[in-house]
N, C-alpha and C positions, 0 to 999 in steps of 0.2 A: 694263436689269436689273430683275428682276422685284423687285417689293415683295413681302414675305411679311405677311400678317395675322395677328397673334395670334390663336389659338380663343379663340372667347366661351366662358369658364367654365360649365359647366351646374351648378346646384345639384338635382340629381334626388333626391329620396329624403330632402332636411332639411325639417323642420316647423320652422316659427315659434312660439315659446312664446308661451301668452295672454298678454295685456296684465296687470299688476297692478290696474288700475282694474276689469275684469271681475269679478275675486275680492271687490273692495270693493264694488261693484254689488249681486255675489250675497249679500253679509253683511249689508249693510244691508236688503235686500229679506227676508232670513228674520228678520232682529231687529225690523223695523218690523211683520213679521205676528206675530211673537211678542207684540209691545206691543199690538195689538190685539185680541190673545185675551187677553190681561191686563186690559184695558180692561173687556171683556165678562163677565169671569169673577167671581166673587165674591170672588177675592185683593183686588181693589181697592175693597173695598166698606168703609165706616166700621164696623170692629168696638168699638172702646172709646173712652168719652167720659168724661174727669173733668173736674170742676168743682168750683173751691175758693174761699172768699173770701166766697161770697154768704151773707146772713143777711136782708136783706129780700127780695131775690128769689129765688123759688124755680127749681131747676132747669127746671121746665118752661116758665116764663116765659123763662128764658136761650135754651133750644133753639129755642123757637116766635121769636123774636124773631132768631137766627142762622139759621133754615132748614137746624140742623144736626143729622141725625138717623142712628140705625145703618142701614145699609142702602145711605145713600146715596154716589155713586162718589168716593173719596177726591180725584180732579180738579176736580171743582164746588165742592168748599169753597174757598171765600175767606176768609181768614184776616183781612186788611185791612177786607174788607166787612162780617165779623160783628163786628170791633171798635167801627167807624163805627155799625153799627146801636146797638150795647151805650152807647156813650157820649151816645145822645141821649137816655137814662133820665136823670131827675133823680137817681136813687137813686146812679148811677155814678160815681166818681172816674176810676179807670184801669180798664183792661182790656188783658187779653195773650192772645192765641189762638194756638196753636203746634201746627202739624200735625208729627205723627211719622210717614215714609212705613215701611210701605204705607199701614195702617188705623187711624191712633191720631188725636185731637184732646185737646187739653189747652186749659180755658178757666180764666183765674184773674181774679176781679174783686176789686177794690178798692172798696168801699162809701163813701160819704159818712157819717161816723159821726151818729148822732142827738145833737143837742146838747140836746134837751129832749124832753117830752112834753106833748101838748095836751088835757086833760081836757074834754071836751064835754057839760057837765050829768051829769057823776060817771058818764056811761055808755057813753061811746067814749073810747079813747085813741087819739091819733095823734102818730107820730114827727115832730119838727121837725129839719130840717136846720141846719145853722150858718149859711146865708146865709137863713133864713127860710122856707124853703118847706115846708111844712104837706102830709104825704104822707096827704090824706085817704082815699086808694085803697089804705091800708095799716094797717088800724087792727091794733094789739098788744093782748093779752089781760092784759097784764101791765107793771109799770112797773119797771126793774132800778131796785136801791136807789143807784147811783150818778148818776143823771140827775134832774135837777128836773122838778118836774109845774107847768106853767101852767093857773090854775084861775081861772075865774068870765071867763072872756076870749071873745070872738067872734073867728073867723077872719079877721073883717074890719078889725079894729082896727088900725090902722096902728104904732100904739104896740107891739103884740106884735112885729112882725118887728124893730125898733130894739133890742128888750130882749133879743129872742133872738140878733142880731148881737153884741151886747156881751157877751153872756153867753158866747159863742163863743171870745171872745179871752183869758176869764179862765182862769188856770192849773187844770190838772185837780183839783190839789188843793183849791183854792176853790169850785172849780164843785161838787165831792161836797160840800159843806158846806150847799150850798143846797137845801133841802125842795120849798117852792113858791115860786111867784111869784103875786103877783094885781096887779089894776088897783086903783087908788086912787080911790074915787068922786068925792070932790070935790077932784082934784089932778089934771088931766088928763096932765100930763108924770111923773107920778110912779108907782113901782111898790112894792107891799110883799111883802117878801121874809121868809117864815121858814126860820130855819137848822135843822138838825139838832142844836144845841146850846140849842133854845128861846130864840132872840132873835128879835124883830120888828124888821126894818129897813126904813127908809124910804129911797130912792133915787131921783135922777132917771134914767128910763132911758135917756136918752143918755150918764150919767156912770157908768153901773154898771160897767163893764169898771174905769174910773180910781178909784171911790170902793170898790167891793168888794176892792181890791189891798190895803186897809188893814184887812179884817177880821182876818185873822191875828193881827194884835196886839190885837186885841180880844175873839177868840171864847172866851177864858176867864173874861170877865165873868158874872157872875151873872146870873139869867133876867132878861130886860126888854126894853126896848125900844133902837134905836139907829137914830139920824139922821145919816146921811150924805149933808148938802145941803152948804149955802154954807159952815155951819159943823158940825163933827163932835160931837155929844153923846150921851151915853148916860143913860137913866133907868131903876134897877132897878124891876122890879114883881113883887113877890110875889104880888099876886093874881091874877096870869095862872095860870089852872089847867090850861090846853088850847089847842089851835091852833083858832084859828078855820077855818071851813070855806068 
């Protein structure tokens, strides 16, 4: 008995549909081309740079330090590297660099406050930070009325840094009452303070924060000399006609 072999089905004329991967590859190829063109076009260049919070630092110093400038590619700017570079400056406390696609950069700087001003022979005014650092490279032209001035000091005097650090711990209200701080020639550990209420105050530099905290209860005394040492006493002096230089 003969066996019949079933005929082999012929699929003539039927086309196989392209794989979805082909379309995906073509899409990625064109997207890559568009991205490359975007990188080479002016659309990817920094057009706006906004800097806020700076007082001691100039905008030019900040831009030079971070290497950020208009016309630079958005993708070559590293916000983290810019922040790290600015934090190495003694004036900077905190900094935040924010990039906004496609062409904007925002830099917000929080500077360390100036606790006092150092007057060098009455000719140069240098900001002093809370840690005692003297910004010799940033002289100022005037003194804010709320900041004490250190007069008669040399920058190398170790007592200067101690006094400034103690001063920084004082509440702002008491600190604003201090006009000048001077060394005492015959007392190496003491400072002489002139208050804005015409009081001459003697206190040890290392005790300045602790002892000056008593001043609000004494500031309404008449013009005179206040001793904030081992014991506290006040000597009114009507003969004082002005502040010593």
